[in-house]
HTML snippet that shows the backbone in 3Dmol.js (N, CA, C, O; Angstrom):
<script src="https://3Dmol.org/build/3Dmol-min.js"></script>
<div id="view" style="width:600px;height:400px;position:relative"></div>
<script>
const pdb = `
ATOM      1  N   MET A   1      93.035  44.286 -63.340  1.00  0.00           N
ATOM      2  CA  MET A   1      93.016  43.023 -62.643  1.00  0.00           C
ATOM      3  C   MET A   1      93.023  43.282 -61.138  1.00  0.00           C
ATOM      4  O   MET A   1      93.714  44.183 -60.663  1.00  0.00           O
ATOM      5  N   ALA A   2      92.274  42.512 -60.413  1.00  0.00           N
ATOM      6  CA  ALA A   2      92.173  42.677 -58.963  1.00  0.00           C
ATOM      7  C   ALA A   2      93.460  42.238 -58.282  1.00  0.00           C
ATOM      8  O   ALA A   2      94.171  41.362 -58.775  1.00  0.00           O
ATOM      9  N   ASN A   3      93.749  42.853 -57.149  1.00  0.00           N
ATOM     10  CA  ASN A   3      94.916  42.503 -56.356  1.00  0.00           C
ATOM     11  C   ASN A   3      94.560  41.292 -55.498  1.00  0.00           C
ATOM     12  O   ASN A   3      93.866  41.430 -54.490  1.00  0.00           O
ATOM     13  N   VAL A   4      95.027  40.112 -55.889  1.00  0.00           N
ATOM     14  CA  VAL A   4      94.692  38.876 -55.202  1.00  0.00           C
ATOM     15  C   VAL A   4      95.763  38.580 -54.161  1.00  0.00           C
ATOM     16  O   VAL A   4      96.957  38.665 -54.448  1.00  0.00           O
ATOM     17  N   SER A   5      95.338  38.236 -52.965  1.00  0.00           N
ATOM     18  CA  SER A   5      96.274  37.922 -51.883  1.00  0.00           C
ATOM     19  C   SER A   5      96.287  36.428 -51.621  1.00  0.00           C
ATOM     20  O   SER A   5      95.252  35.764 -51.666  1.00  0.00           O
ATOM     21  N   GLY A   6      97.466  35.917 -51.347  1.00  0.00           N
ATOM     22  CA  GLY A   6      97.603  34.528 -50.948  1.00  0.00           C
ATOM     23  C   GLY A   6      97.857  34.458 -49.456  1.00  0.00           C
ATOM     24  O   GLY A   6      98.158  35.465 -48.815  1.00  0.00           O
ATOM     25  N   THR A   7      97.735  33.267 -48.914  1.00  0.00           N
ATOM     26  CA  THR A   7      97.945  33.070 -47.488  1.00  0.00           C
ATOM     27  C   THR A   7      99.065  32.074 -47.288  1.00  0.00           C
ATOM     28  O   THR A   7      99.146  31.071 -47.998  1.00  0.00           O
ATOM     29  N   PHE A   8      99.937  32.347 -46.316  1.00  0.00           N
ATOM     30  CA  PHE A   8     100.931  31.371 -45.894  1.00  0.00           C
ATOM     31  C   PHE A   8     101.224  31.595 -44.421  1.00  0.00           C
ATOM     32  O   PHE A   8     100.937  32.658 -43.871  1.00  0.00           O
ATOM     33  N   SER A   9     101.792  30.592 -43.799  1.00  0.00           N
ATOM     34  CA  SER A   9     102.052  30.651 -42.363  1.00  0.00           C
ATOM     35  C   SER A   9     103.508  30.982 -42.098  1.00  0.00           C
ATOM     36  O   SER A   9     104.397  30.603 -42.861  1.00  0.00           O
ATOM     37  N   VAL A  10     103.737  31.693 -41.009  1.00  0.00           N
ATOM     38  CA  VAL A  10     105.079  32.018 -40.557  1.00  0.00           C
ATOM     39  C   VAL A  10     105.155  31.677 -39.081  1.00  0.00           C
ATOM     40  O   VAL A  10     104.284  32.061 -38.300  1.00  0.00           O
ATOM     41  N   ARG A  11     106.199  30.954 -38.700  1.00  0.00           N
ATOM     42  CA  ARG A  11     106.392  30.643 -37.283  1.00  0.00           C
ATOM     43  C   ARG A  11     107.238  31.758 -36.674  1.00  0.00           C
ATOM     44  O   ARG A  11     108.327  32.066 -37.159  1.00  0.00           O
ATOM     45  N   LEU A  12     106.726  32.346 -35.622  1.00  0.00           N
ATOM     46  CA  LEU A  12     107.430  33.417 -34.915  1.00  0.00           C
ATOM     47  C   LEU A  12     107.664  32.990 -33.474  1.00  0.00           C
ATOM     48  O   LEU A  12     106.831  32.301 -32.885  1.00  0.00           O
ATOM     49  N   PRO A  13     108.789  33.395 -32.907  1.00  0.00           N
ATOM     50  CA  PRO A  13     108.969  33.174 -31.468  1.00  0.00           C
ATOM     51  C   PRO A  13     107.842  33.886 -30.713  1.00  0.00           C
ATOM     52  O   PRO A  13     107.328  34.915 -31.152  1.00  0.00           O
ATOM     53  N   ASP A  14     107.481  33.319 -29.586  1.00  0.00           N
ATOM     54  CA  ASP A  14     106.370  33.881 -28.810  1.00  0.00           C
ATOM     55  C   ASP A  14     106.567  35.367 -28.525  1.00  0.00           C
ATOM     56  O   ASP A  14     105.620  36.147 -28.620  1.00  0.00           O
ATOM     57  N   SER A  15     107.786  35.762 -28.177  1.00  0.00           N
ATOM     58  CA  SER A  15     108.025  37.162 -27.819  1.00  0.00           C
ATOM     59  C   SER A  15     107.788  38.085 -29.020  1.00  0.00           C
ATOM     60  O   SER A  15     107.260  39.186 -28.859  1.00  0.00           O
ATOM     61  N   LEU A  16     108.174  37.643 -30.222  1.00  0.00           N
ATOM     62  CA  LEU A  16     107.957  38.466 -31.412  1.00  0.00           C
ATOM     63  C   LEU A  16     106.470  38.520 -31.761  1.00  0.00           C
ATOM     64  O   LEU A  16     105.952  39.571 -32.140  1.00  0.00           O
ATOM     65  N   ARG A  17     105.791  37.388 -31.632  1.00  0.00           N
ATOM     66  CA  ARG A  17     104.349  37.385 -31.876  1.00  0.00           C
ATOM     67  C   ARG A  17     103.642  38.315 -30.901  1.00  0.00           C
ATOM     68  O   ARG A  17     102.705  39.021 -31.274  1.00  0.00           O
ATOM     69  N   ASP A  18     104.095  38.312 -29.649  1.00  0.00           N
ATOM     70  CA  ASP A  18     103.505  39.206 -28.651  1.00  0.00           C
ATOM     71  C   ASP A  18     103.737  40.665 -29.026  1.00  0.00           C
ATOM     72  O   ASP A  18     102.856  41.505 -28.845  1.00  0.00           O
ATOM     73  N   ASP A  19     104.929  40.965 -29.550  1.00  0.00           N
ATOM     74  CA  ASP A  19     105.227  42.335 -29.997  1.00  0.00           C
ATOM     75  C   ASP A  19     104.312  42.738 -31.154  1.00  0.00           C
ATOM     76  O   ASP A  19     103.799  43.856 -31.186  1.00  0.00           O
ATOM     77  N   VAL A  20     104.112  41.821 -32.102  1.00  0.00           N
ATOM     78  CA  VAL A  20     103.215  42.093 -33.235  1.00  0.00           C
ATOM     79  C   VAL A  20     101.807  42.340 -32.721  1.00  0.00           C
ATOM     80  O   VAL A  20     101.143  43.285 -33.146  1.00  0.00           O
ATOM     81  N   ASP A  21     101.351  41.492 -31.810  1.00  0.00           N
ATOM     82  CA  ASP A  21     100.006  41.652 -31.250  1.00  0.00           C
ATOM     83  C   ASP A  21      99.860  42.980 -30.506  1.00  0.00           C
ATOM     84  O   ASP A  21      98.825  43.639 -30.607  1.00  0.00           O
ATOM     85  N   ALA A  22     100.884  43.367 -29.769  1.00  0.00           N
ATOM     86  CA  ALA A  22     100.833  44.631 -29.029  1.00  0.00           C
ATOM     87  C   ALA A  22     100.752  45.814 -29.993  1.00  0.00           C
ATOM     88  O   ALA A  22      99.992  46.755 -29.761  1.00  0.00           O
ATOM     89  N   LEU A  23     101.535  45.769 -31.075  1.00  0.00           N
ATOM     90  CA  LEU A  23     101.484  46.853 -32.066  1.00  0.00           C
ATOM     91  C   LEU A  23     100.138  46.869 -32.772  1.00  0.00           C
ATOM     92  O   LEU A  23      99.589  47.938 -33.041  1.00  0.00           O
ATOM     93  N   ALA A  24      99.608  45.696 -33.070  1.00  0.00           N
ATOM     94  CA  ALA A  24      98.294  45.618 -33.716  1.00  0.00           C
ATOM     95  C   ALA A  24      97.221  46.244 -32.830  1.00  0.00           C
ATOM     96  O   ALA A  24      96.367  46.990 -33.309  1.00  0.00           O
ATOM     97  N   GLU A  25      97.272  45.938 -31.551  1.00  0.00           N
ATOM     98  CA  GLU A  25      96.293  46.508 -30.627  1.00  0.00           C
ATOM     99  C   GLU A  25      96.469  48.020 -30.506  1.00  0.00           C
ATOM    100  O   GLU A  25      95.495  48.773 -30.508  1.00  0.00           O
ATOM    101  N   LEU A  26      97.725  48.451 -30.401  1.00  0.00           N
ATOM    102  CA  LEU A  26      98.017  49.877 -30.260  1.00  0.00           C
ATOM    103  C   LEU A  26      97.540  50.683 -31.470  1.00  0.00           C
ATOM    104  O   LEU A  26      97.039  51.799 -31.331  1.00  0.00           O
ATOM    105  N   THR A  27      97.705  50.100 -32.654  1.00  0.00           N
ATOM    106  CA  THR A  27      97.340  50.804 -33.891  1.00  0.00           C
ATOM    107  C   THR A  27      95.939  50.465 -34.384  1.00  0.00           C
ATOM    108  O   THR A  27      95.473  50.987 -35.397  1.00  0.00           O
ATOM    109  N   LYS A  28      95.275  49.575 -33.639  1.00  0.00           N
ATOM    110  CA  LYS A  28      93.926  49.134 -34.001  1.00  0.00           C
ATOM    111  C   LYS A  28      93.913  48.525 -35.410  1.00  0.00           C
ATOM    112  O   LYS A  28      93.006  48.771 -36.206  1.00  0.00           O
ATOM    113  N   ARG A  29      94.921  47.745 -35.684  1.00  0.00           N
ATOM    114  CA  ARG A  29      95.058  47.015 -36.952  1.00  0.00           C
ATOM    115  C   ARG A  29      95.133  45.530 -36.635  1.00  0.00           C
ATOM    116  O   ARG A  29      95.334  45.143 -35.484  1.00  0.00           O
ATOM    117  N   SER A  30      94.972  44.710 -37.648  1.00  0.00           N
ATOM    118  CA  SER A  30      95.057  43.267 -37.446  1.00  0.00           C
ATOM    119  C   SER A  30      96.512  42.812 -37.423  1.00  0.00           C
ATOM    120  O   SER A  30      97.403  43.504 -37.914  1.00  0.00           O
ATOM    121  N   ARG A  31      96.729  41.649 -36.848  1.00  0.00           N
ATOM    122  CA  ARG A  31      98.057  41.044 -36.860  1.00  0.00           C
ATOM    123  C   ARG A  31      98.513  40.870 -38.307  1.00  0.00           C
ATOM    124  O   ARG A  31      99.670  41.134 -38.632  1.00  0.00           O
ATOM    125  N   SER A  32      97.615  40.434 -39.163  1.00  0.00           N
ATOM    126  CA  SER A  32      97.934  40.221 -40.570  1.00  0.00           C
ATOM    127  C   SER A  32      98.402  41.513 -41.238  1.00  0.00           C
ATOM    128  O   SER A  32      99.356  41.501 -42.017  1.00  0.00           O
ATOM    129  N   TYR A  33      97.742  42.613 -40.940  1.00  0.00           N
ATOM    130  CA  TYR A  33      98.123  43.909 -41.515  1.00  0.00           C
ATOM    131  C   TYR A  33      99.534  44.290 -41.074  1.00  0.00           C
ATOM    132  O   TYR A  33     100.344  44.726 -41.891  1.00  0.00           O
ATOM    133  N   ILE A  34      99.830  44.126 -39.790  1.00  0.00           N
ATOM    134  CA  ILE A  34     101.143  44.493 -39.257  1.00  0.00           C
ATOM    135  C   ILE A  34     102.232  43.664 -39.939  1.00  0.00           C
ATOM    136  O   ILE A  34     103.252  44.207 -40.361  1.00  0.00           O
ATOM    137  N   VAL A  35     102.020  42.365 -40.045  1.00  0.00           N
ATOM    138  CA  VAL A  35     103.019  41.489 -40.662  1.00  0.00           C
ATOM    139  C   VAL A  35     103.173  41.815 -42.140  1.00  0.00           C
ATOM    140  O   VAL A  35     104.294  41.856 -42.648  1.00  0.00           O
ATOM    141  N   LYS A  36     102.066  42.048 -42.836  1.00  0.00           N
ATOM    142  CA  LYS A  36     102.132  42.382 -44.263  1.00  0.00           C
ATOM    143  C   LYS A  36     102.920  43.667 -44.483  1.00  0.00           C
ATOM    144  O   LYS A  36     103.752  43.733 -45.387  1.00  0.00           O
ATOM    145  N   GLU A  37     102.670  44.686 -43.670  1.00  0.00           N
ATOM    146  CA  GLU A  37     103.397  45.948 -43.796  1.00  0.00           C
ATOM    147  C   GLU A  37     104.880  45.764 -43.469  1.00  0.00           C
ATOM    148  O   GLU A  37     105.740  46.347 -44.129  1.00  0.00           O
ATOM    149  N   ALA A  38     105.176  44.958 -42.455  1.00  0.00           N
ATOM    150  CA  ALA A  38     106.566  44.715 -42.081  1.00  0.00           C
ATOM    151  C   ALA A  38     107.315  43.997 -43.205  1.00  0.00           C
ATOM    152  O   ALA A  38     108.450  44.355 -43.520  1.00  0.00           O
ATOM    153  N   VAL A  39     106.692  42.997 -43.805  1.00  0.00           N
ATOM    154  CA  VAL A  39     107.332  42.263 -44.901  1.00  0.00           C
ATOM    155  C   VAL A  39     107.519  43.182 -46.105  1.00  0.00           C
ATOM    156  O   VAL A  39     108.575  43.153 -46.738  1.00  0.00           O
ATOM    157  N   ALA A  40     106.526  43.989 -46.430  1.00  0.00           N
ATOM    158  CA  ALA A  40     106.636  44.901 -47.568  1.00  0.00           C
ATOM    159  C   ALA A  40     107.784  45.895 -47.360  1.00  0.00           C
ATOM    160  O   ALA A  40     108.552  46.157 -48.285  1.00  0.00           O
ATOM    161  N   LEU A  41     107.899  46.443 -46.159  1.00  0.00           N
ATOM    162  CA  LEU A  41     108.972  47.390 -45.865  1.00  0.00           C
ATOM    163  C   LEU A  41     110.331  46.705 -45.918  1.00  0.00           C
ATOM    164  O   LEU A  41     111.287  47.261 -46.458  1.00  0.00           O
ATOM    165  N   TYR A  42     110.422  45.494 -45.359  1.00  0.00           N
ATOM    166  CA  TYR A  42     111.664  44.740 -45.400  1.00  0.00           C
ATOM    167  C   TYR A  42     112.080  44.475 -46.843  1.00  0.00           C
ATOM    168  O   TYR A  42     113.243  44.670 -47.198  1.00  0.00           O
ATOM    169  N   MET A  43     111.148  44.037 -47.668  1.00  0.00           N
ATOM    170  CA  MET A  43     111.462  43.731 -49.063  1.00  0.00           C
ATOM    171  C   MET A  43     111.939  44.979 -49.806  1.00  0.00           C
ATOM    172  O   MET A  43     112.901  44.914 -50.571  1.00  0.00           O
ATOM    173  N   LYS A  44     111.281  46.098 -49.588  1.00  0.00           N
ATOM    174  CA  LYS A  44     111.678  47.347 -50.241  1.00  0.00           C
ATOM    175  C   LYS A  44     113.085  47.748 -49.815  1.00  0.00           C
ATOM    176  O   LYS A  44     113.928  48.056 -50.658  1.00  0.00           O
ATOM    177  N   ASP A  45     113.339  47.747 -48.509  1.00  0.00           N
ATOM    178  CA  ASP A  45     114.645  48.158 -47.981  1.00  0.00           C
ATOM    179  C   ASP A  45     115.744  47.191 -48.396  1.00  0.00           C
ATOM    180  O   ASP A  45     116.814  47.623 -48.823  1.00  0.00           O
ATOM    181  N   ARG A  46     115.498  45.898 -48.277  1.00  0.00           N
ATOM    182  CA  ARG A  46     116.517  44.891 -48.592  1.00  0.00           C
ATOM    183  C   ARG A  46     116.839  44.894 -50.083  1.00  0.00           C
ATOM    184  O   ARG A  46     118.002  44.770 -50.468  1.00  0.00           O
ATOM    185  N   THR A  47     115.816  45.034 -50.922  1.00  0.00           N
ATOM    186  CA  THR A  47     116.037  45.080 -52.365  1.00  0.00           C
ATOM    187  C   THR A  47     116.877  46.296 -52.737  1.00  0.00           C
ATOM    188  O   THR A  47     117.802  46.183 -53.542  1.00  0.00           O
ATOM    189  N   ALA A  48     116.569  47.450 -52.164  1.00  0.00           N
ATOM    190  CA  ALA A  48     117.345  48.669 -52.451  1.00  0.00           C
ATOM    191  C   ALA A  48     118.779  48.499 -51.960  1.00  0.00           C
ATOM    192  O   ALA A  48     119.716  48.889 -52.656  1.00  0.00           O
ATOM    193  N   TYR A  49     118.964  47.920 -50.771  1.00  0.00           N
ATOM    194  CA  TYR A  49     120.304  47.692 -50.226  1.00  0.00           C
ATOM    195  C   TYR A  49     121.119  46.796 -51.154  1.00  0.00           C
ATOM    196  O   TYR A  49     122.264  47.111 -51.477  1.00  0.00           O
ATOM    197  N   LEU A  50     120.535  45.687 -51.579  1.00  0.00           N
ATOM    198  CA  LEU A  50     121.263  44.753 -52.437  1.00  0.00           C
ATOM    199  C   LEU A  50     121.544  45.353 -53.810  1.00  0.00           C
ATOM    200  O   LEU A  50     122.603  45.105 -54.387  1.00  0.00           O
ATOM    201  N   ARG A  51     120.617  46.129 -54.333  1.00  0.00           N
ATOM    202  CA  ARG A  51     120.837  46.804 -55.618  1.00  0.00           C
ATOM    203  C   ARG A  51     122.008  47.784 -55.488  1.00  0.00           C
ATOM    204  O   ARG A  51     122.881  47.831 -56.354  1.00  0.00           O
ATOM    205  N   ASP A  52     122.022  48.561 -54.409  1.00  0.00           N
ATOM    206  CA  ASP A  52     123.117  49.517 -54.177  1.00  0.00           C
ATOM    207  C   ASP A  52     124.441  48.791 -53.949  1.00  0.00           C
ATOM    208  O   ASP A  52     125.484  49.232 -54.430  1.00  0.00           O
ATOM    209  N   LEU A  53     124.399  47.684 -53.221  1.00  0.00           N
ATOM    210  CA  LEU A  53     125.608  46.910 -52.966  1.00  0.00           C
ATOM    211  C   LEU A  53     126.177  46.348 -54.266  1.00  0.00           C
ATOM    212  O   LEU A  53     127.384  46.422 -54.500  1.00  0.00           O
ATOM    213  N   ASN A  54     125.319  45.789 -55.107  1.00  0.00           N
ATOM    214  CA  ASN A  54     125.772  45.257 -56.385  1.00  0.00           C
ATOM    215  C   ASN A  54     126.354  46.350 -57.269  1.00  0.00           C
ATOM    216  O   ASN A  54     127.337  46.123 -57.975  1.00  0.00           O
ATOM    217  N   GLU A  55     125.753  47.532 -57.234  1.00  0.00           N
ATOM    218  CA  GLU A  55     126.277  48.664 -57.993  1.00  0.00           C
ATOM    219  C   GLU A  55     127.648  49.081 -57.464  1.00  0.00           C
ATOM    220  O   GLU A  55     128.546  49.395 -58.245  1.00  0.00           O
ATOM    221  N   ALA A  56     127.810  49.086 -56.150  1.00  0.00           N
ATOM    222  CA  ALA A  56     129.087  49.459 -55.551  1.00  0.00           C
ATOM    223  C   ALA A  56     130.170  48.438 -55.905  1.00  0.00           C
ATOM    224  O   ALA A  56     131.310  48.811 -56.183  1.00  0.00           O
ATOM    225  N   VAL A  57     129.819  47.162 -55.896  1.00  0.00           N
ATOM    226  CA  VAL A  57     130.782  46.124 -56.265  1.00  0.00           C
ATOM    227  C   VAL A  57     131.191  46.283 -57.729  1.00  0.00           C
ATOM    228  O   VAL A  57     132.370  46.165 -58.062  1.00  0.00           O
ATOM    229  N   ALA A  58     130.228  46.548 -58.594  1.00  0.00           N
ATOM    230  CA  ALA A  58     130.544  46.762 -60.015  1.00  0.00           C
ATOM    231  C   ALA A  58     131.449  47.980 -60.175  1.00  0.00           C
ATOM    232  O   ALA A  58     132.387  47.954 -60.972  1.00  0.00           O
ATOM    233  N   ASP A  59     131.175  49.045 -59.424  1.00  0.00           N
ATOM    234  CA  ASP A  59     132.036  50.235 -59.476  1.00  0.00           C
ATOM    235  C   ASP A  59     133.446  49.895 -59.016  1.00  0.00           C
ATOM    236  O   ASP A  59     134.423  50.315 -59.636  1.00  0.00           O
ATOM    237  N   ALA A  60     133.555  49.136 -57.932  1.00  0.00           N
ATOM    238  CA  ALA A  60     134.871  48.756 -57.417  1.00  0.00           C
ATOM    239  C   ALA A  60     135.602  47.868 -58.415  1.00  0.00           C
ATOM    240  O   ALA A  60     136.810  48.010 -58.608  1.00  0.00           O
ATOM    241  N   ASP A  61     134.880  46.962 -59.043  1.00  0.00           N
ATOM    242  CA  ASP A  61     135.491  46.069 -60.031  1.00  0.00           C
ATOM    243  C   ASP A  61     135.967  46.820 -61.263  1.00  0.00           C
ATOM    244  O   ASP A  61     136.827  46.324 -61.992  1.00  0.00           O
ATOM    245  N   SER A  62     135.419  48.017 -61.511  1.00  0.00           N
ATOM    246  CA  SER A  62     135.811  48.790 -62.697  1.00  0.00           C
ATOM    247  C   SER A  62     137.232  49.335 -62.570  1.00  0.00           C
ATOM    248  O   SER A  62     137.858  49.692 -63.569  1.00  0.00           O
ATOM    249  N   GLY A  63     137.732  49.397 -61.349  1.00  0.00           N
ATOM    250  CA  GLY A  63     139.082  49.913 -61.139  1.00  0.00           C
ATOM    251  C   GLY A  63     139.125  51.387 -60.797  1.00  0.00           C
ATOM    252  O   GLY A  63     140.141  51.871 -60.300  1.00  0.00           O
ATOM    253  N   PHE A  64     138.047  52.114 -61.052  1.00  0.00           N
ATOM    254  CA  PHE A  64     137.982  53.521 -60.681  1.00  0.00           C
ATOM    255  C   PHE A  64     137.522  53.616 -59.229  1.00  0.00           C
ATOM    256  O   PHE A  64     136.698  52.814 -58.790  1.00  0.00           O
ATOM    257  N   GLY A  65     138.040  54.576 -58.487  1.00  0.00           N
ATOM    258  CA  GLY A  65     137.610  54.712 -57.114  1.00  0.00           C
ATOM    259  C   GLY A  65     138.335  55.819 -56.390  1.00  0.00           C
ATOM    260  O   GLY A  65     139.004  56.655 -56.998  1.00  0.00           O
ATOM    261  N   HIS A  66     138.189  55.809 -55.085  1.00  0.00           N
ATOM    262  CA  HIS A  66     138.766  56.831 -54.218  1.00  0.00           C
ATOM    263  C   HIS A  66     139.748  56.185 -53.252  1.00  0.00           C
ATOM    264  O   HIS A  66     139.467  55.129 -52.684  1.00  0.00           O
ATOM    265  N   SER A  67     140.872  56.805 -53.073  1.00  0.00           N
ATOM    266  CA  SER A  67     141.835  56.331 -52.086  1.00  0.00           C
ATOM    267  C   SER A  67     141.310  56.662 -50.696  1.00  0.00           C
ATOM    268  O   SER A  67     140.523  57.591 -50.516  1.00  0.00           O
ATOM    269  N   GLY A  68     141.757  55.890 -49.725  1.00  0.00           N
ATOM    270  CA  GLY A  68     141.367  56.157 -48.349  1.00  0.00           C
ATOM    271  C   GLY A  68     141.778  57.543 -47.908  1.00  0.00           C
ATOM    272  O   GLY A  68     141.025  58.232 -47.220  1.00  0.00           O
ATOM    273  N   GLU A  69     142.969  57.954 -48.300  1.00  0.00           N
ATOM    274  CA  GLU A  69     143.462  59.292 -47.935  1.00  0.00           C
ATOM    275  C   GLU A  69     142.527  60.373 -48.467  1.00  0.00           C
ATOM    276  O   GLU A  69     142.199  61.323 -47.756  1.00  0.00           O
ATOM    277  N   GLN A  70     142.100  60.225 -49.720  1.00  0.00           N
ATOM    278  CA  GLN A  70     141.209  61.219 -50.316  1.00  0.00           C
ATOM    279  C   GLN A  70     139.873  61.268 -49.572  1.00  0.00           C
ATOM    280  O   GLN A  70     139.346  62.347 -49.303  1.00  0.00           O
ATOM    281  N   VAL A  71     139.339  60.116 -49.247  1.00  0.00           N
ATOM    282  CA  VAL A  71     138.049  60.061 -48.555  1.00  0.00           C
ATOM    283  C   VAL A  71     138.159  60.688 -47.171  1.00  0.00           C
ATOM    284  O   VAL A  71     137.297  61.474 -46.777  1.00  0.00           O
ATOM    285  N   PHE A  72     139.218  60.346 -46.424  1.00  0.00           N
ATOM    286  CA  PHE A  72     139.365  60.898 -45.071  1.00  0.00           C
ATOM    287  C   PHE A  72     139.603  62.406 -45.108  1.00  0.00           C
ATOM    288  O   PHE A  72     139.092  63.133 -44.255  1.00  0.00           O
ATOM    289  N   ASP A  73     140.366  62.879 -46.080  1.00  0.00           N
ATOM    290  CA  ASP A  73     140.563  64.333 -46.218  1.00  0.00           C
ATOM    291  C   ASP A  73     139.229  65.019 -46.486  1.00  0.00           C
ATOM    292  O   ASP A  73     138.954  66.081 -45.927  1.00  0.00           O
ATOM    293  N   TRP A  74     138.408  64.427 -47.330  1.00  0.00           N
ATOM    294  CA  TRP A  74     137.084  64.985 -47.636  1.00  0.00           C
ATOM    295  C   TRP A  74     136.209  64.971 -46.382  1.00  0.00           C
ATOM    296  O   TRP A  74     135.527  65.954 -46.092  1.00  0.00           O
ATOM    297  N   MET A  75     136.226  63.866 -45.641  1.00  0.00           N
ATOM    298  CA  MET A  75     135.392  63.756 -44.444  1.00  0.00           C
ATOM    299  C   MET A  75     135.786  64.773 -43.375  1.00  0.00           C
ATOM    300  O   MET A  75     134.938  65.232 -42.610  1.00  0.00           O
ATOM    301  N   LYS A  76     137.057  65.121 -43.322  1.00  0.00           N
ATOM    302  CA  LYS A  76     137.511  66.102 -42.327  1.00  0.00           C
ATOM    303  C   LYS A  76     136.870  67.470 -42.545  1.00  0.00           C
ATOM    304  O   LYS A  76     136.827  68.287 -41.625  1.00  0.00           O
ATOM    305  N   THR A  77     136.372  67.726 -43.752  1.00  0.00           N
ATOM    306  CA  THR A  77     135.747  69.025 -44.041  1.00  0.00           C
ATOM    307  C   THR A  77     134.264  69.045 -43.670  1.00  0.00           C
ATOM    308  O   THR A  77     133.656  70.114 -43.616  1.00  0.00           O
ATOM    309  N   TRP A  78     133.686  67.887 -43.417  1.00  0.00           N
ATOM    310  CA  TRP A  78     132.256  67.823 -43.119  1.00  0.00           C
ATOM    311  C   TRP A  78     131.929  68.646 -41.879  1.00  0.00           C
ATOM    312  O   TRP A  78     132.618  68.558 -40.863  1.00  0.00           O
ATOM    313  N   GLY A  79     130.884  69.437 -41.974  1.00  0.00           N
ATOM    314  CA  GLY A  79     130.422  70.236 -40.844  1.00  0.00           C
ATOM    315  C   GLY A  79     131.232  71.491 -40.601  1.00  0.00           C
ATOM    316  O   GLY A  79     131.018  72.184 -39.607  1.00  0.00           O
ATOM    317  N   THR A  80     132.165  71.795 -41.501  1.00  0.00           N
ATOM    318  CA  THR A  80     132.954  73.014 -41.362  1.00  0.00           C
ATOM    319  C   THR A  80     132.463  74.052 -42.365  1.00  0.00           C
ATOM    320  O   THR A  80     131.656  73.752 -43.245  1.00  0.00           O
ATOM    321  N   GLU A  81     132.959  75.266 -42.218  1.00  0.00           N
ATOM    322  CA  GLU A  81     132.599  76.323 -43.168  1.00  0.00           C
ATOM    323  C   GLU A  81     133.151  76.029 -44.558  1.00  0.00           C
ATOM    324  O   GLU A  81     132.614  76.501 -45.561  1.00  0.00           O
ATOM    325  N   ASP A  82     134.220  75.251 -44.612  1.00  0.00           N
ATOM    326  CA  ASP A  82     134.861  74.924 -45.887  1.00  0.00           C
ATOM    327  C   ASP A  82     134.538  73.498 -46.326  1.00  0.00           C
ATOM    328  O   ASP A  82     135.390  72.819 -46.898  1.00  0.00           O
ATOM    329  N   GLU A  83     133.305  73.037 -46.060  1.00  0.00           N
ATOM    330  CA  GLU A  83     132.937  71.673 -46.416  1.00  0.00           C
ATOM    331  C   GLU A  83     133.090  71.466 -47.921  1.00  0.00           C
ATOM    332  O   GLU A  83     132.550  72.224 -48.727  1.00  0.00           O
ATOM    333  N   ALA A  84     133.832  70.430 -48.277  1.00  0.00           N
ATOM    334  CA  ALA A  84     134.142  70.157 -49.680  1.00  0.00           C
ATOM    335  C   ALA A  84     133.046  69.313 -50.322  1.00  0.00           C
ATOM    336  O   ALA A  84     132.328  68.579 -49.645  1.00  0.00           O
ATOM    337  N   SER A  85     132.935  69.433 -51.633  1.00  0.00           N
ATOM    338  CA  SER A  85     132.045  68.573 -52.410  1.00  0.00           C
ATOM    339  C   SER A  85     132.692  67.203 -52.539  1.00  0.00           C
ATOM    340  O   SER A  85     133.903  67.078 -52.357  1.00  0.00           O
ATOM    341  N   PRO A  86     131.918  66.183 -52.846  1.00  0.00           N
ATOM    342  CA  PRO A  86     132.523  64.868 -53.033  1.00  0.00           C
ATOM    343  C   PRO A  86     133.607  64.932 -54.110  1.00  0.00           C
ATOM    344  O   PRO A  86     133.406  65.535 -55.165  1.00  0.00           O
ATOM    345  N   PRO A  87     134.745  64.313 -53.843  1.00  0.00           N
ATOM    346  CA  PRO A  87     135.855  64.398 -54.800  1.00  0.00           C
ATOM    347  C   PRO A  87     135.646  63.463 -55.996  1.00  0.00           C
ATOM    348  O   PRO A  87     134.888  62.495 -55.938  1.00  0.00           O
ATOM    349  N   ALA A  88     136.340  63.789 -57.064  1.00  0.00           N
ATOM    350  CA  ALA A  88     136.368  62.896 -58.235  1.00  0.00           C
ATOM    351  C   ALA A  88     137.266  61.710 -57.897  1.00  0.00           C
ATOM    352  O   ALA A  88     138.182  61.851 -57.087  1.00  0.00           O
ATOM    353  N   PRO A  89     137.027  60.556 -58.494  1.00  0.00           N
ATOM    354  CA  PRO A  89     137.883  59.408 -58.228  1.00  0.00           C
ATOM    355  C   PRO A  89     139.347  59.726 -58.523  1.00  0.00           C
ATOM    356  O   PRO A  89     139.661  60.390 -59.511  1.00  0.00           O
ATOM    357  N   ASP A  90     140.231  59.248 -57.661  1.00  0.00           N
ATOM    358  CA  ASP A  90     141.656  59.464 -57.883  1.00  0.00           C
ATOM    359  C   ASP A  90     142.387  58.150 -58.191  1.00  0.00           C
ATOM    360  O   ASP A  90     143.606  58.141 -58.359  1.00  0.00           O
ATOM    361  N   LEU A  91     141.651  57.061 -58.262  1.00  0.00           N
ATOM    362  CA  LEU A  91     142.226  55.780 -58.643  1.00  0.00           C
ATOM    363  C   LEU A  91     141.669  55.364 -59.994  1.00  0.00           C
ATOM    364  O   LEU A  91     140.460  55.405 -60.225  1.00  0.00           O
ATOM    365  N   GLU A  92     142.561  54.966 -60.872  1.00  0.00           N
ATOM    366  CA  GLU A  92     142.152  54.534 -62.214  1.00  0.00           C
ATOM    367  C   GLU A  92     142.798  53.188 -62.507  1.00  0.00           C
ATOM    368  O   GLU A  92     143.856  52.873 -61.964  1.00  0.00           O
ATOM    369  N   PRO A  93     142.166  52.398 -63.360  1.00  0.00           N
ATOM    370  CA  PRO A  93     142.734  51.085 -63.688  1.00  0.00           C
ATOM    371  C   PRO A  93     144.050  51.215 -64.435  1.00  0.00           C
ATOM    372  O   PRO A  93     144.662  50.207 -64.786  1.00  0.00           O
TER     373      PRO A  93
END
`;
const viewer = $3Dmol.createViewer("view");
viewer.addModel(pdb, "pdb");
viewer.setStyle({}, {cartoon: {color: "spectrum"}});
viewer.zoomTo();
viewer.render();
</script>
């Protein structure tokens, strides 16, 4: 099946429209291409963020997790010769 595109309008502040136009000119692409790519990237990033957030909330609701002390102790090892692996959860329901 062919990839069919629909059209809709978006109102942008003049300064943002000018930025889109400047990028379109710089990249020798159309305004439509720039906006389509921006929306696609936003949707991909936002969907992944919300999926990860929902997973984190479900993990927190499970009762298993890490104490602040454990996390900070682990973070103190970052960038050292003795950098620790992520710890196992120390909080249980």
